[in-house]
C-alpha positions as CSV (number, residue, x, y, z in Angstrom):
1,M,17.0,-9.2,5.6
2,I,13.8,-8.0,3.6
3,T,10.6,-9.3,4.6
4,I,7.4,-9.0,2.6
5,Y,4.0,-9.1,4.4
6,H,2.2,-10.9,1.8
7,N,-1.0,-12.1,0.5
8,S,-0.9,-14.9,-2.2
9,R,-4.8,-14.2,-2.9
10,C,-4.2,-10.2,-3.6
11,K,-2.7,-9.1,-7.1
12,K,-1.2,-6.0,-5.5
13,S,0.7,-8.5,-3.4
14,R,1.7,-10.8,-6.1
15,A,3.1,-7.6,-8.1
16,G,5.4,-6.5,-4.9
17,L,6.4,-10.1,-4.6
18,S,6.9,-10.0,-8.1
19,R,9.3,-6.9,-8.0
20,L,11.2,-7.9,-5.0
21,E,12.1,-11.5,-7.3
22,E,13.1,-8.6,-9.9
23,K,15.7,-7.0,-7.6
24,G,17.5,-10.6,-6.9
25,V,17.4,-9.9,-3.7
26,D,17.4,-12.1,-0.5
27,F,13.8,-11.9,1.3
28,E,11.4,-13.8,3.2
29,V,7.8,-14.0,2.8
30,K,5.4,-13.6,5.6
31,N,1.9,-14.8,5.0
32,Y,0.3,-12.5,7.8
33,M,-3.3,-13.5,6.5
34,K,-2.3,-17.5,7.3
35,D,0.3,-17.5,10.2
36,G,-1.0,-14.1,11.9
37,I,0.9,-11.0,13.0
38,S,1.6,-9.8,16.5
39,A,0.8,-6.6,17.9
40,E,4.4,-6.2,18.5
41,E,5.2,-6.9,15.0
42,L,2.9,-4.5,13.9
43,K,4.0,-1.6,15.9
44,D,7.3,-2.3,14.5
45,I,6.1,-2.0,10.9
46,L,4.3,1.1,11.5
47,I,7.2,2.8,13.1
48,K,9.0,1.9,10.8
49,M,6.6,3.3,7.8
50,N,6.1,6.6,10.3
51,V,2.5,6.1,9.6
52,S,-0.7,5.4,12.2
53,P,-2.5,2.6,12.5
54,H,-5.8,3.9,10.6
55,E,-3.6,4.9,7.9
56,M,-2.9,1.4,7.2
57,I,-6.6,0.4,7.0
58,R,-8.0,-0.6,3.7
59,T,-11.0,1.2,3.6
60,R,-12.5,-0.4,0.5
61,E,-13.0,-3.6,2.4
62,A,-16.7,-4.8,3.5
63,D,-15.8,-5.3,6.7
64,Y,-14.6,-1.6,7.2
65,K,-17.6,-0.1,5.6
66,N,-20.1,-2.1,7.4
67,K,-18.3,-2.2,11.0
68,L,-15.8,0.1,11.0
69,K,-16.6,3.5,8.9
70,G,-17.2,6.7,10.7
71,K,-16.0,5.0,14.4
72,N,-13.4,6.6,16.4
73,F,-10.8,4.2,18.0
74,T,-7.6,4.6,19.4
75,D,-4.4,3.5,17.8
76,E,-4.1,0.5,20.2
77,E,-8.0,-0.5,19.2
78,W,-6.9,0.0,15.5
79,I,-3.8,-2.5,16.1
80,K,-6.5,-5.1,17.6
81,I,-8.6,-4.8,15.0
82,M,-6.0,-5.3,12.4
83,I,-4.7,-8.5,14.2
84,E,-8.0,-9.7,14.3
85,E,-9.1,-9.0,11.0
86,P,-5.4,-9.0,9.1
87,R,-7.3,-8.6,5.6
88,L,-8.0,-4.9,6.7
89,I,-4.0,-4.3,6.7
90,K,-2.6,-2.6,3.5
91,R,-0.5,-4.7,1.7
92,P,2.0,-5.3,0.5
93,I,4.4,-4.4,3.3
94,V,8.2,-4.6,2.6
95,V,10.5,-4.3,5.4
96,K,14.1,-3.7,5.7
97,K,16.4,-2.7,8.6
98,Y,14.5,0.4,9.8
99,K,12.4,1.3,7.0
100,A,9.0,-0.2,5.6
101,V,6.8,0.8,2.9
102,W,3.6,0.0,1.3
103,A,4.1,-1.5,-1.8
104,D,1.3,-0.2,-3.6
105,P,2.4,0.5,-6.8
106,P,5.4,-2.2,-5.9
107,E,7.8,0.6,-7.3
108,N,7.1,2.2,-3.8
109,M,9.9,-0.5,-2.4
110,D,12.5,0.9,-4.3
111,I,13.2,3.4,-1.9
112,L,14.8,0.6,0.3
113,F,17.4,-0.3,-2.5
114,D,18.4,3.3,-2.7
115,S,20.4,3.6,0.3
């Protein structure tokens, strides 16, 4: 099953959702802004993406610039920050079995369908 971590208010996230619809594949939508995201879920995504938590932070967000920029946090602290402030998570994220990608641009997810 394919899962898209989606924010319906985000243009990039809507573009990712459209790309999945164009592919004609079955997928589920996880509205992490409304439903939240657990630490275990986030850690699993980061492993599947092979990135550190800080690499998935939206550094152009006002909250990041005003509260977090220039500060050093551990990976666990970044994960806690993302859980508490999910709008800081880059989006959309598309997950398929053992791999996950940041689908900006939406074509980034095509790697999930090439195998």
